[in-house]
MARDO-788992 format. One line per field, with one value per residue (C-alpha): residue number from 1; x, y, z. Coordinates in pm, 1 decimal. Layout:
REM MARDO-788992
resi = [NUM,...]
east = [X,...]
north = [Y,...]
up = [Z,...]
***
This chain:
REM MARDO-788992
resi = [1,2,3,4,5,6,7,8,9,10,11,12,13,14,15,16,17,18,19,20,21,22,23,24,25,26,27,28,29,30,31,32,33,34,35,36,37,38,39,40,41,42,43,44,45,46,47,48,49,50,51,52,53,54,55,56,57,58,59,60,61,62,63,64,65,66,67,68,69,70,71,72,73,74,75,76,77,78,79,80,81,82,83,84,85,86,87,88,89,90,91,92,93,94,95,96,97,98,99,100,101,102,103,104,105,106,107,108,109,110,111,112,113,114,115,116,117,118,119,120,121,122,123,124,125,126,127,128,129,130,131,132,133,134,135,136,137,138,139,140,141,142,143,144,145,146,147,148,149,150,151,152,153,154,155,156,157,158,159,160,161,162,163,164,165,166,167,168,169,170,171,172,173,174,175,176,177,178,179,180,181,182,183,184,185,186,187,188,189,190,191,192,193,194,195,196,197,198,199,200,201,202,203,204,205,206,207,208,209,210,211,212,213,214,215,216,217,218,219,220,221,222,223,224,225,226,227,228,229,230,231,232,233,234,235,236,237,238,239,240,241,242,243,244,245,246,247,248,249,250,251,252,253,254,255,256,257,258,259,260,261,262,263,264,265,266,267,268,269,270,271,272,273,274,275,276,277,278,279,280,281,282,283,284,285,286,287,288,289,290,291,292,293,294,295,296,297,298,299,300,301,302,303,304,305,306,307,308,309,310,311,312,313,314,315,316,317,318,319,320,321,322,323,324,325,326,327,328,329,330,331,332,333,334,335,336,337,338,339,340,341,342,343,344,345,346,347,348,349,350,351,352,353,354,355,356,357,358,359,360,361,362,363,364,365,366,367,368,369,370,371,372,373,374,375,376,377,378,379,380,381,382,383,384,385,386,387,388,389,390,391,392,393,394,395,396,397,398,399,400,401,402,403,404,405,406,407,408,409,410,411,412,413,414,415,416,417,418,419,420,421,422,423,424,425,426,427,428,429,430,431,432,433,434,435,436,437,438,439,440,441,442,443,444,445,446,447,448,449,450,451,452,453,454,455]
east = [611.4,932.3,1187.7,1399.5,1751.2,1771.8,1536.8,1648.1,1954.7,2032.7,1857.2,2078.5,2084.3,1922.8,1612.4,1582.4,1330.2,1400.9,1188.2,1224.6,1111.5,862.6,690.5,733.2,546.3,255.0,208.4,231.5,91.8,-256.1,-486.2,-567.8,-952.8,-1038.2,-829.7,-995.0,-697.6,-621.7,-955.5,-1010.5,-1050.8,-1149.7,-1010.9,-972.7,-778.3,-859.9,-701.8,-346.4,-127.5,150.7,232.9,462.0,115.7,-96.6,-308.1,-230.4,-152.0,-250.7,-560.2,-660.3,-605.1,-799.8,-1091.8,-1115.0,-1054.2,-1325.5,-1551.2,-1472.4,-1557.4,-1871.8,-1972.8,-1913.3,-2134.0,-2435.3,-2399.5,-2361.7,-2012.3,-1927.7,-1609.8,-1258.0,-1068.1,-765.9,-503.2,-205.6,67.9,348.8,707.8,654.5,782.4,420.3,236.2,405.6,275.9,-40.7,-98.4,-71.1,-252.4,-548.1,-499.6,-538.3,-900.5,-976.2,-894.2,-1078.9,-1401.8,-1362.8,-1306.3,-1162.1,-844.5,-603.6,-269.7,102.1,290.1,645.5,512.8,580.0,444.9,155.3,25.8,-294.3,-399.9,-297.8,-568.4,-827.6,-715.4,-810.9,-1105.4,-1299.7,-1155.3,-1296.8,-1602.6,-1637.1,-2017.0,-2092.5,-2394.1,-2336.7,-2019.4,-1838.2,-1424.3,-1369.7,-987.3,-776.7,-467.6,-188.1,-31.2,-8.4,71.5,372.9,412.3,661.3,845.6,668.6,338.1,58.1,-224.7,-503.7,-805.1,-1092.3,-1212.0,-1562.5,-1653.4,-1682.4,-1268.0,-1223.9,-1132.8,-1515.2,-1743.7,-1851.3,-2118.3,-1928.8,-1615.2,-1868.1,-2035.6,-1671.8,-1534.6,-1805.8,-1824.4,-1461.2,-1459.9,-1752.7,-1541.2,-1227.7,-1418.1,-1657.1,-1299.3,-1508.5,-1255.3,-1222.1,-1258.4,-928.9,-686.2,-289.3,-86.2,54.0,-243.4,-414.7,-141.3,-183.1,-585.3,-815.9,-942.6,-602.8,-446.7,-121.1,-64.1,111.0,-1.5,207.5,220.1,-173.8,-112.8,190.9,47.9,-306.8,-133.9,-96.4,-479.0,-451.6,-107.3,63.3,371.2,443.5,491.5,703.9,947.4,956.4,1079.1,1351.0,1316.7,1569.4,1321.5,1449.9,1224.9,1296.0,1014.0,1069.3,1151.5,813.3,561.1,603.0,983.6,927.6,718.6,955.5,1161.1,850.9,756.5,1070.7,1072.3,736.7,750.3,1100.2,1175.1,1481.8,1356.7,1629.9,1558.5,1768.0,1715.6,1563.9,1618.5,1381.2,1428.4,1157.0,1403.8,1372.0,1729.9,1775.7,1547.8,1641.4,1457.5,1136.1,1063.8,947.9,1224.4,1054.7,1123.8,855.7,800.4,613.7,729.2,579.6,761.8,1107.2,1277.1,1210.9,1276.0,1588.9,1796.6,1596.9,1596.7,1980.2,1970.5,1708.7,1963.7,2023.7,1687.0,1439.0,1191.2,1208.6,925.3,848.8,589.6,519.3,520.5,192.0,183.0,-94.0,103.8,352.4,668.9,730.7,1116.1,1202.7,1499.3,1394.9,1225.2,1314.9,1005.6,699.6,438.8,154.8,-119.4,101.9,155.4,-252.4,-339.7,-69.3,-201.2,-575.5,-505.9,-310.6,-530.6,-867.2,-669.5,-551.7,-807.9,-1020.5,-1246.1,-1334.3,-1682.2,-1793.6,-1956.7,-1779.7,-1613.1,-1324.3,-1296.9,-1077.8,-1059.8,-1153.8,-790.7,-643.7,-559.1,-797.6,-545.0,-759.2,-1086.7,-909.2,-800.6,-1111.0,-1305.1,-1117.2,-1160.1,-1523.0,-1544.9,-1740.1,-1565.9,-1662.9,-1491.4,-1566.6,-1420.7,-1072.1,-1042.9,-1015.6,-1326.5,-1583.4,-1404.5,-1518.6,-1870.3,-1764.9,-1477.1,-1623.4,-1946.7,-1764.3,-1867.9,-1563.3,-1284.3,-1004.6,-1013.3,-682.3,-583.0,-285.0,-161.9,-14.8,-279.8,-538.9,-651.3,-797.9,-991.8,-834.5,-826.0,-1140.1,-1329.5,-1381.1,-1278.3,-971.3,-839.3,-1116.5,-829.2,-517.8,-257.6,75.9,251.0,20.4,73.0,424.6,370.7,204.2,452.2,714.6,402.7,364.8,705.7,692.5,414.4,451.1,845.1,874.9,827.3,540.6,729.8,808.4,469.9,325.1,514.3,290.0,-62.8,49.3,148.5,-216.5,-410.8,-150.2,9.4,-224.3,-53.5,-33.4,97.8,26.3,67.2,101.6,-35.8,-89.5,-455.1,-552.2,-878.8]
north = [-562.7,-737.4,-552.5,-759.3,-672.6,-622.8,-305.5,33.1,-159.4,-211.9,-519.0,-798.7,-1013.4,-1321.6,-1086.2,-981.8,-1163.7,-1297.1,-1104.0,-1392.7,-1623.8,-1441.7,-1400.0,-1698.7,-1833.1,-1552.2,-1733.9,-2090.0,-2120.8,-2234.5,-2150.4,-2404.5,-2320.1,-2546.8,-2303.7,-1945.5,-1782.7,-1820.4,-1715.7,-1344.0,-1121.3,-758.4,-573.8,-175.2,-167.6,-437.6,-767.9,-831.0,-1164.6,-1358.3,-1611.4,-1780.3,-1826.6,-1914.7,-1567.3,-1340.1,-1519.7,-1511.3,-1694.6,-1438.6,-1127.9,-1305.9,-1333.3,-1057.7,-839.5,-995.4,-922.7,-588.4,-572.3,-768.2,-514.6,-213.2,-353.5,-444.1,-53.6,103.2,225.5,263.3,535.4,483.0,290.7,462.6,188.8,310.5,10.6,112.8,-41.4,-390.4,-662.5,-824.9,-496.1,-486.2,-909.7,-809.5,-516.3,-720.3,-961.6,-709.8,-548.2,-859.0,-906.9,-523.6,-569.5,-874.5,-710.1,-411.3,-164.9,135.4,149.2,427.8,356.8,566.7,541.2,368.7,98.2,396.1,359.8,589.2,666.2,546.1,979.6,997.7,790.1,897.1,1242.6,1172.0,925.5,1296.1,1530.2,1307.4,1280.9,1637.5,1757.5,1456.8,1311.5,949.9,765.6,781.8,674.2,466.5,277.9,-0.8,41.0,-219.3,-223.8,-377.3,-56.5,-32.5,-409.4,-632.2,-649.1,-1040.3,-889.1,-789.9,-590.8,-485.2,-266.8,-134.0,231.6,341.4,671.6,876.9,782.9,654.5,267.4,68.4,48.8,-232.4,-303.2,-309.1,-476.3,-753.2,-766.3,-814.1,-1044.0,-1304.0,-1273.7,-1348.8,-1674.7,-1792.5,-1740.6,-1885.2,-2217.0,-2297.0,-2226.3,-2024.7,-1888.5,-1516.5,-1285.9,-1248.3,-1151.7,-1205.5,-929.9,-815.9,-754.1,-556.0,-317.7,-235.8,-243.9,6.1,7.6,54.7,425.4,534.0,859.8,1080.9,1137.4,1279.3,1658.2,1670.1,1593.9,1803.2,2126.0,2095.2,2084.8,2505.3,2466.0,2249.0,2369.5,2712.9,2660.3,3088.7,3042.0,2781.8,2903.2,3280.7,3085.4,2928.1,2599.9,2328.5,2043.1,1657.3,1343.8,1018.7,796.3,455.6,357.1,409.9,529.0,923.8,933.4,1035.7,1321.8,1530.2,1650.9,1790.7,1951.6,2113.8,2234.4,2382.2,2518.7,2622.5,2487.3,2350.6,1980.5,1670.6,1333.9,1188.1,809.8,757.6,405.4,181.8,-172.9,-432.6,-578.1,-270.9,-384.4,28.6,0.3,-49.1,-290.2,-206.4,-362.0,-673.9,-790.2,-754.8,-485.0,-306.8,46.9,255.3,607.5,607.3,333.1,503.6,198.1,187.1,559.7,564.6,676.1,1013.0,1077.1,1062.8,1314.7,1532.6,1830.8,1859.7,2011.6,2249.8,1994.3,1627.0,1403.8,1039.7,804.6,428.2,248.0,396.0,748.8,691.4,740.8,1054.2,1044.9,1395.0,1461.1,1779.5,1883.2,1972.4,1625.8,1397.0,1125.6,1321.0,1086.5,1077.2,1195.2,1488.9,1577.1,1527.3,1794.1,2005.9,2002.9,2086.2,2348.6,2512.4,2431.7,2561.7,2878.0,2953.7,2817.6,3124.3,2995.8,2659.1,2677.7,2765.8,2434.9,2224.2,1897.1,1745.6,1320.5,1117.8,752.1,618.3,541.8,882.0,1146.6,1295.4,1652.1,1674.4,1677.4,1895.0,2154.0,2135.0,2218.5,2502.0,2609.2,2589.5,2339.2,1938.0,1630.9,1342.6,1012.0,707.2,336.9,234.4,285.2,566.9,436.4,597.4,955.5,892.1,1072.5,1389.5,1446.1,1387.3,1609.1,1885.0,1875.4,1723.4,1932.2,1661.8,1318.4,1120.3,817.8,772.3,528.8,857.9,866.4,1186.6,1405.0,1740.9,1969.6,2196.0,2586.4,2691.4,2438.3,2154.8,1792.4,1687.4,1328.9,1092.5,853.8,917.2,1146.8,1140.7,1388.4,1689.2,1589.0,1622.1,1993.1,2097.9,1991.1,2285.7,2567.5,2547.0,2546.2,2818.1,3034.1,2975.9,3001.2,2698.6,2325.7,2054.9,1913.4,2246.0,2345.4,2063.7,2137.6,2459.6,2267.6,2037.8,2371.7,2472.8,2167.4,1910.4,1606.5,1289.1,986.7,710.5,376.2,149.6,-220.4,-440.4,-787.4,-1022.8,-1143.7,-1499.0,-1642.1]
up = [3344.2,3309.9,3156.5,2895.4,2904.2,2531.2,2580.4,2427.7,2243.0,1907.7,1754.7,1716.8,1413.1,1575.2,1564.4,1225.3,996.2,690.7,458.5,177.1,403.5,497.3,204.4,105.5,403.1,313.1,-3.9,70.6,420.8,406.9,744.7,970.3,960.0,1257.6,1445.7,1558.2,1565.8,1199.6,1060.9,948.0,1265.6,1282.1,1587.0,1626.8,1377.5,1086.4,1072.4,1159.0,1242.2,1069.3,818.4,1103.6,1299.5,988.4,1068.1,766.3,442.4,109.9,146.2,419.2,188.2,-110.2,132.5,284.0,-36.5,-182.4,90.4,132.2,-287.3,-215.1,111.5,-138.1,-415.3,-157.7,-42.8,-365.3,-299.8,-632.6,-661.9,-652.0,-374.8,-263.1,-126.6,59.8,194.6,467.7,540.3,693.9,474.7,438.0,302.0,-24.3,-129.6,56.5,-181.3,-489.1,-381.9,-285.0,-618.4,-809.7,-638.0,-696.2,-1085.7,-1113.2,-965.0,-1150.7,-840.7,-942.6,-723.4,-682.9,-564.2,-501.2,-792.8,-837.6,-563.5,-296.2,63.5,192.5,533.6,694.0,704.7,356.0,281.0,498.3,365.6,18.4,78.4,264.9,-5.8,-280.9,-135.2,-36.5,-175.3,-354.0,-335.4,-528.2,-597.1,-299.4,-226.4,23.1,94.0,216.9,428.5,467.0,811.5,1105.2,1242.2,1545.9,1603.5,1495.5,1149.1,1097.4,1129.8,894.1,910.6,678.8,723.2,565.5,592.2,423.9,276.1,603.2,563.2,948.7,1069.0,990.6,1265.4,1426.6,1146.0,904.6,1010.3,1130.5,774.9,644.2,856.0,846.3,443.5,455.5,685.5,461.6,149.1,347.9,471.6,129.5,-40.1,-316.9,-580.6,-588.6,-872.5,-939.3,-1277.8,-1250.3,-1101.7,-1423.0,-1579.3,-1253.7,-1243.0,-1631.1,-1611.9,-1676.9,-1337.3,-1166.3,-1118.8,-1005.3,-869.2,-612.6,-317.3,-148.5,-251.8,-235.0,127.6,227.2,16.3,202.0,529.3,556.5,593.1,941.1,1079.4,1096.9,882.3,867.6,1258.9,1261.0,973.5,1098.6,1428.6,1256.0,1442.1,1380.3,1411.5,1377.4,1272.5,1238.4,1057.8,1200.8,867.8,825.5,543.3,598.7,534.9,128.8,301.0,509.3,220.7,16.0,357.1,388.7,41.2,37.7,341.4,408.5,733.4,872.3,903.0,943.8,859.9,1176.3,1025.4,638.0,634.3,510.5,606.4,620.5,898.2,1102.6,1222.5,1311.9,1545.9,1914.0,2140.0,2284.8,2651.2,2630.2,2392.1,2068.5,1783.2,1759.8,1571.0,1862.0,1898.3,2248.3,2350.0,2529.2,2456.5,2094.5,2075.0,2226.1,1942.6,1875.3,2260.7,2240.6,2003.9,2178.0,2247.4,1846.8,1811.9,1937.2,1866.2,1741.8,1665.2,1538.9,1402.7,1339.3,982.4,891.4,1037.5,1188.3,1598.6,1683.6,1966.9,2078.0,2180.0,2340.9,2493.7,2830.3,2872.9,2644.9,2520.3,2617.3,2773.2,2507.2,2747.6,2845.1,2523.1,2428.3,2732.7,2612.6,2239.1,2335.3,2552.4,2287.6,1986.9,2201.4,2268.1,1895.8,1665.7,1632.4,1344.8,1520.6,1585.7,1959.0,2049.1,1965.1,2203.7,2267.7,2200.6,2480.3,2575.9,2891.0,2973.9,2832.2,3136.6,3356.7,3294.3,2954.0,3188.4,3385.9,3075.1,2903.4,3196.2,3234.0,2894.3,2915.9,2682.8,2647.2,2695.6,2501.3,2626.4,2450.4,2465.2,2332.9,1938.0,1704.0,1526.3,1812.6,1696.8,1373.2,1350.0,1534.4,1345.9,1033.4,1076.9,1288.7,1632.0,1803.7,1728.7,1843.8,1932.2,2105.0,2250.1,2489.8,2298.4,2103.7,1798.6,1706.0,1496.0,1454.0,1265.1,996.0,1101.0,935.9,1181.6,898.8,886.6,860.5,853.8,1040.8,1161.8,1332.8,1179.9,1303.1,1137.3,1189.5,1573.5,1492.1,1329.7,1637.3,1855.8,1619.0,1600.8,1990.8,2016.5,1792.6,1914.8,2259.2,2269.2,2479.3,2422.9,2518.8,2803.5,2967.6,2915.5,3059.0,3369.4,3349.1,3330.9,3669.7,3870.5,3789.3,3823.6,3961.9,3857.0,3747.8,3783.3,3479.5,3359.4,3067.6,3078.1,2751.6,2781.7,2537.9,2468.7,2501.4,2356.2]
***
């Protein structure tokens, strides 16, 4: 894999998107229905694309949202729909479009008040909390994000009542229906945004405090506070930025937000390996600024724009390989969650490190190995038969302290705070603890190569 000469350096002006031009293209460009690359296509995390390529436009979001409304109706999902957006420039326009359709279809929709941003795990948790002990009228959700991908990209994903990424049977249904609407030129049920935002079915709430106040039920915040750790976080301009100050104040921690900037051009980023701006907390090139600050903190961490991925930085090792941190996290959790059920399994993807296998087997637990895609962990996290699910791409979630479900989607902030908990309790940071694992189990070798996929 060739490395761009720009990798790890501040993004030059010529790489920056023009948010107003991007929004103009979103509204004005029409997809070429003869080009399969411009049709609705759900991958492992929803539909993604860019107006620049005719693959993420208002027409797509109208069709997808109407398809979701049709799917809900056909399956009897008539509870509230929680909708969140990240900080990409296209996420705001897409949320406005979606709200017009949801209001037009009479769907009770809950969004962050004051046009705020919402991380993916916050939506997953909100769905699960609402549906807990309910037999009827389940909630579901939409998250508008292309994850860590470049600023010109947009993304739109649906989370059904189990709170996690929609499984293939759901995405096929929605994809097929959305493309029917695109091809047939069928009109969607829609009201103007000015009416949609004021509709009786649209509710604006504060998603921040319920999530933050619940963190004590999954992370040992007391041990972090007592240790007096100095923690650093770079939200990478993402949706988690508004969450860190409430975490600080409620739990009396010492967390410094190293970069509080939210900017749809992501001009503050250092360039990724291929010369693109990409907010990937597992990339040493994208994380260069925070890595340079590693000696200022006991532990530092970052998340991508929708905050479902994590990156952990320590003074001893800099940016930790995601596979290495997963192994450390699993070993720690299995030893420090006494109220988890005894017969639970650990979930990992096929491409994750064999170090995880060795750790899990040494501790006498079962391993559940799945294909790539967090959706494969959803059933196990939902029913508590999986205590942990993790991907080598720096995405994971795990159970609450009492062994019940927290989220069924990836949660970056809990993986950040877990690194702080581990350091506080063990007196060593995750990088040092991984070195101990290699002394015990040997050193596995791993590399990840990202390549564009072609039809």
